[in-house]
C-alpha positions in Angstrom: -15.5 38.6 2.4 -12.4 37.4 3.8 -9.7 34.6 3.0 -9.8 31.9 5.1 -7.8 28.5 5.1 -11.0 25.9 4.4 -10.6 28.3 0.4 -6.9 27.2 0.3 -8.0 23.9 0.7 -10.0 23.5 -1.7 -8.3 25.3 -4.1 -5.2 23.1 -3.5 -7.2 19.9 -3.8 -9.0 21.0 -7.1 -5.6 21.4 -8.3 -4.2 18.0 -7.3 -7.4 16.0 -8.4 -8.3 18.0 -10.9 -12.2 17.7 -10.0 -14.8 19.3 -8.7 -16.5 16.0 -7.5 -13.5 14.1 -6.7 -12.6 17.4 -4.4 -16.1 17.3 -2.8 -15.8 13.3 -2.1 -12.3 14.4 -0.9 -13.2 16.7 1.3 -16.3 15.0 2.5 -19.4 18.3 1.0 -21.2 18.6 -2.3 -20.1 19.9 -5.5 -21.7 23.2 -4.8 -20.4 24.1 -1.8 -16.4 23.2 -3.4 -17.7 25.7 -6.1 -19.2 28.6 -3.8 -15.8 28.3 -1.7 -13.4 28.3 -5.4 -15.7 31.5 -5.8 -15.6 33.4 -3.0 -11.8 32.8 -2.9 -11.9 34.6 -6.3 -14.0 37.2 -5.2 -11.7 38.0 -2.5 -8.2 37.7 -4.7 -10.2 39.6 -7.5 -8.3 37.0 -9.7 -9.6 34.1 -12.2 -7.9 30.7 -10.7 -9.2 27.8 -12.7 -11.6 27.6 -15.6 -14.1 24.5 -16.0 -14.6 22.8 -19.1 -17.1 19.4 -19.4 -16.3 18.3 -16.2 -12.6 18.6 -16.5 -10.3 21.5 -14.4 -7.5 23.8 -15.6 -6.1 26.3 -13.6 -5.0 29.3 -15.3 -1.5 31.7 -15.5 -2.6 33.6 -12.3 -3.6 30.1 -10.6 -0.4 28.1 -10.8 1.1 31.2 -9.5 -0.9 31.6 -6.5 -1.2 27.8 -5.9 2.5 27.3 -4.9 1.7 30.6 -1.8 -1.6 28.2 -1.1 0.6 25.2 -0.7 3.1 27.1 1.4 0.3 28.9 3.6 -1.2 25.2 4.5 2.5 23.4 4.7 3.4 26.8 7.7 -0.1 25.5 9.9 1.2 22.3 9.5 4.4 23.3 10.7 2.8 25.4 13.2 0.3 21.9 14.9 3.0 19.7 14.8 5.3 22.3 16.5 2.4 22.4 19.0 3.3 18.9 20.0 -1.0 18.6 19.7 -1.2 15.7 16.9 -5.2 15.9 17.7 -5.6 19.3 16.1 -4.6 17.2 12.7 -8.1 16.6 11.3 -8.2 15.0 7.8 -8.9 11.5 5.6 -5.9 9.6 5.3 -6.5 7.4 2.1 -4.6 4.5 2.6 -3.8 1.5 0.3 -2.6 -1.7 1.5 -1.2 -5.2 0.2 -2.7 -8.2 1.1 0.0 -8.8 3.1 0.5 -6.3 5.2 -3.0 -6.9 6.3 -2.2 -10.5 7.3 0.8 -9.3 9.3 1.3 -5.6 11.2 -1.8 -3.7 9.5 -3.7 -3.8 13.1 -0.3 -2.8 15.3 -0.1 -0.1 12.5 -3.6 1.3 12.5 -3.6 1.1 16.3 -0.3 3.3 16.5 -1.8 5.8 13.8 -5.2 6.7 16.0 -3.3 6.8 18.7 -0.7 9.9 16.9 -3.7 11.3 15.1 -7.1 10.6 16.8 -8.9 12.7 14.2 -7.5 11.3 11.1 -10.3 9.1 9.5 -8.9 5.9 7.4 -10.3 5.0 4.4 -9.1 1.3 3.0 -8.0 0.3 0.0 -6.7 -3.6 -0.1 -5.1 -4.4 -3.6 -2.7 -5.9 -5.9 0.5 -3.7 -5.8 0.4 -2.7 -9.5 -2.9 -1.9 -8.7 -1.8 0.8 -5.7 0.7 1.9 -8.0 -1.6 3.1 -10.2 -4.0 4.8 -8.0 -1.4 6.1 -6.3 -0.8 8.4 -9.2 -4.2 9.1 -9.7 -4.3 10.5 -6.5 -7.7 7.9 -5.3 -4.9 6.7 -2.3 -2.5 9.2 -0.1 -0.2 6.6 1.0 0.5 3.0 -0.8 2.1 0.1 1.4 3.2 -1.9 -1.1 6.4 -4.1 -3.2 8.1 -3.5 -6.2 9.2 -3.5 -8.7 7.9 0.1 -9.2 7.0 1.7 -12.3 7.1 5.4 -11.7 9.4 7.0 -8.9 7.4 8.8 -5.6 9.1 12.1 -4.1 8.5 10.2 -0.7 9.0 7.2 0.7 9.8 4.9 3.7 11.6 1.2 3.9 9.3 -1.3 4.9 11.5 -4.2 5.1 12.7 -7.6 2.4 9.9 -10.5 3.2 11.4 -13.7 2.0 8.9 -16.3 0.1 9.3 -20.0 1.0 7.9 -22.9 -0.7 4.5 -24.9 1.1 2.3 -27.6 1.2 0.1 -29.5 3.3 1.8 -32.6 5.3 -0.4 -34.5 4.1 1.1 -34.4 0.6 4.6 -35.3 1.8 7.4 -33.7 0.2 8.6 -32.4 3.7 9.7 -35.7 3.7 12.2 -36.2 0.4 15.9 -34.9 1.2 15.7 -33.1 -2.6 12.6 -32.0 -3.9 12.8 -31.9 -7.8 11.5 -29.7 -10.4 9.2 -32.5 -11.5 8.0 -32.9 -8.0 6.7 -29.5 -7.8 5.3 -29.8 -11.2 3.3 -33.3 -10.1 0.9 -31.0 -8.2 -1.1 -27.6 -9.1 1.4 -24.4 -8.5 -0.7 -22.0 -6.3 0.4 -18.3 -6.6 -0.7 -15.0 -6.4 -2.4 -13.1 -9.3 -1.0 -12.6 -12.5 0.1 -9.1 -12.2 2.7 -9.9 -9.5 6.5 -10.6 -9.1 6.0 -13.8 -7.8 3.7 -15.3 -10.3 6.2 -14.1 -13.2 8.9 -15.2 -11.8 7.7 -18.9 -11.3 6.2 -18.8 -14.3 9.6 -18.0 -15.7 11.2 -20.5 -14.0 9.0 -23.7 -14.5 9.3 -22.5 -18.5 13.1 -23.2 -18.3 11.9 -26.6 -18.5 10.0 -27.4 -21.7 9.6 -31.1 -20.9 7.3 -30.5 -18.2 3.9 -29.0 -18.1 3.8 -27.1 -15.0 -0.1 -26.3 -13.9 0.0 -22.9 -12.5 -2.8 -21.8 -10.7 -3.2 -17.9 -9.7 -5.5 -16.2 -7.2 -6.1 -12.3 -6.5 -6.6 -13.4 -3.0 -3.6 -14.9 -0.3 -5.5 -16.0 1.7 -8.1 -18.6 -0.3 -4.1 -19.5 -1.7 -3.4 -20.3 1.9 -6.3 -22.3 2.8 -6.3 -24.3 -0.8 -2.9 -25.4 0.3 -3.9 -26.2 3.5 -6.5 -28.4 1.6 -4.0 -30.3 0.0 -5.3 -28.4 -3.2 -1.2 -28.1 -5.0 2.0 -26.3 -3.4 2.4 -22.7 -3.3 5.1 -20.0 -2.9 4.0 -17.4 -0.1 5.6 -14.8 2.1 7.2 -16.8 5.2 5.9 -14.4 7.9 2.0 -14.7 6.5 2.5 -18.6 7.2 4.0 -18.8 9.8 1.5 -19.7 12.6 0.3 -22.5 10.0 4.5 -23.6 10.4 4.2 -23.4 13.5 0.5 -25.5 14.5 1.9 -28.4 11.8 -1.3 -27.4 9.4 1.3 -26.5 6.9 5.2 -27.6 6.2 7.9 -25.9 4.3 9.2 -27.0 1.0 13.3 -27.3 1.0 13.4 -26.5 -2.9 16.3 -24.8 -4.0 14.8 -22.1 -5.9 12.0 -19.5 -4.8 10.9 -16.1 -5.6 12.8 -12.7 -4.3 12.1 -11.3 -2.1 9.2 -8.8 -1.9 10.6 -5.3 -0.5 8.0 -3.5 0.7 8.0 0.8 0.6 5.5 3.0 2.3 5.0 5.5 -0.9 3.5 8.8 -1.1 3.7 12.3 -2.8 5.5 14.6 -0.6 4.2 18.0 -2.2 0.8 17.6 -3.1 0.3 15.6 0.6 -1.0 16.6 4.4 1.9 16.7 6.6 0.6 13.9 8.4 0.9 11.4 5.3 4.8 11.6 6.1 4.3 11.0 9.3 1.8 8.2 8.5 4.5 6.3 6.5 7.4 7.0 9.0 4.9 5.5 11.8 4.4 2.1 9.2 8.2 2.2 9.1 8.9 1.7 13.0 5.8 -0.8 13.1 6.8 -2.8 10.1 10.9 -2.7 11.6 9.2 -3.4 15.2 7.5 -6.9 13.2 10.5 -8.4 11.2 12.4 -7.7 14.8 10.1 -9.5 16.7 9.5 -12.4 13.6 13.2 -13.1 13.5 13.9 -13.7 17.2 10.9 -16.0 17.7 12.5 -18.0 14.4 16.1 -17.8 15.9 14.4 -19.0 19.4 12.6 -21.9 17.5 15.7 -22.6 15.6 17.5 -23.7 18.7 15.0 -25.5 20.9 
């Protein structure tokens, strides 16, 4: 019996995830296969690597020591593939988490570019609120989160994905776009459509209107930005949205921008991951996200500048 890379990969993922079941899901195999690989590795090395108890896994002292060696061997293998300039040799799963705004802007171009560079990498996509993505990232349910702050925890790897301004929008039928100076009273006259309660923008909008005790602003949060957008277009209220997400509707006249003196803070997006526990292609995917997001923002700003000149 000989030691092989599949055994080492299984050992590292069990250590990362703390579960034979989750490792089996990650490596697209069965729990008996995971157990067999770990047993075979222990037999080759003649050491006990981990203890299993009621579904949990705990590395032994020797297992902790050998884990770092296993990580280095896998990393060296990845370095060799990278040095060969043949990214098609990378084979695995990228569990990607993104927010809804990314879906509606540059996700398609990102996935296309990723596929061109890593044709054998399979992407498993999760679309969720940023606060939920952060939790999934630290639980190792996803490898890479394309999300906005603020963040509760730090990650060892990140790439800047740009800053996205928020604006107030409404249906032209409401008539707020004809006013030269829109006041808080004007806004509070309509339902205020916002993103989910767990988001930065909702908290900021809540705090802003709470400063006027004489007003009774009606906030209507939604976990789905696309639904919020359609409700706004149908005149069911006014909304604060990322400008890039409503550019098409503004250009077509289905929405108009409301010139109100205050808007929520811009959303700063990052691609976040764990440099130590993630396969090397995760870091490359984060860099690709940076490239794609940068191009998207540059194109958006140039188009916006040209439209202002007309």
